[in-house]
C-alpha positions as MATLAB code, in Angstrom:
seq = 'MIQFEVNDMTCGHCVGAIAAAVKEVAPDAVVAIDLPQHVVRVEGVCDAGAVERAIREAGYSPSRKA';
ca = [
      93.235   89.293  107.607;
      92.382   92.862  108.621;
      91.819   95.488  105.937;
      91.749   99.248  106.208;
      90.948  101.909  103.662;
      93.349  104.817  104.117;
      92.315  107.535  101.675;
      94.944  110.016  102.886;
      97.761  107.571  101.963;
      99.075  109.188   98.774;
     102.747  108.324   98.225;
     105.612  105.976   98.941;
     106.488  107.869  102.118;
     102.961  107.222  103.409;
     103.313  103.518  102.621;
     106.588  103.314  104.547;
     105.231  105.243  107.525;
     102.136  103.056  107.780;
     104.092   99.817  107.392;
     106.543  100.919  110.090;
     103.712  101.917  112.437;
     102.012   98.541  112.032;
     105.282   96.659  112.543;
     105.910   98.622  115.727;
     102.756   97.233  117.366;
     102.789   93.861  115.575;
     106.372   92.905  114.630;
     105.345   89.536  113.172;
     102.528   90.932  111.040;
     102.533   90.634  107.262;
     101.641   94.030  105.802;
     100.495   94.416  102.181;
      99.711   97.898  100.914;
      97.898   98.749   97.685;
      98.629  102.446   97.218;
      96.435  103.046   94.120;
      93.437  101.495   95.922;
      94.364  103.062   99.313;
      94.111   99.669  101.020;
      96.246   98.310  103.858;
      95.997   94.563  104.539;
      97.477   93.092  107.693;
      97.774   89.393  108.460;
      98.980   87.703  111.613;
      97.455   90.022  114.225;
      94.475   89.600  116.512;
      94.079   93.167  117.780;
      92.669   95.233  114.920;
      92.179   98.151  117.304;
      95.901   98.342  118.076;
      96.738   98.339  114.369;
      94.148  101.029  113.660;
      95.473  103.194  116.517;
      99.026  102.798  115.228;
      97.993  103.991  111.759;
      96.125  106.949  113.298;
      99.103  107.848  115.494;
     101.254  107.863  112.349;
      98.991  110.648  111.043;
      96.534  108.800  108.814;
      92.786  108.142  108.844;
      92.077  104.414  108.459;
      88.591  102.990  108.175;
      88.079   99.278  108.672;
      86.901   97.325  105.624;
      84.778   94.210  105.952;
];
């Protein structure tokens, strides 16, 4: 599982935009988003860099969590 903290994710629209961006680069990924904690969890992908770039290209600032 890959986790990102996305502090500029503030609403349901943000959640939808990030989920769509991740699914665009990893259609089979399982995306779980915890809006109150600003955490995006992605399972089923090997390329964390591609997922991070997709979130950035959607207009957000992810930071990888250990």
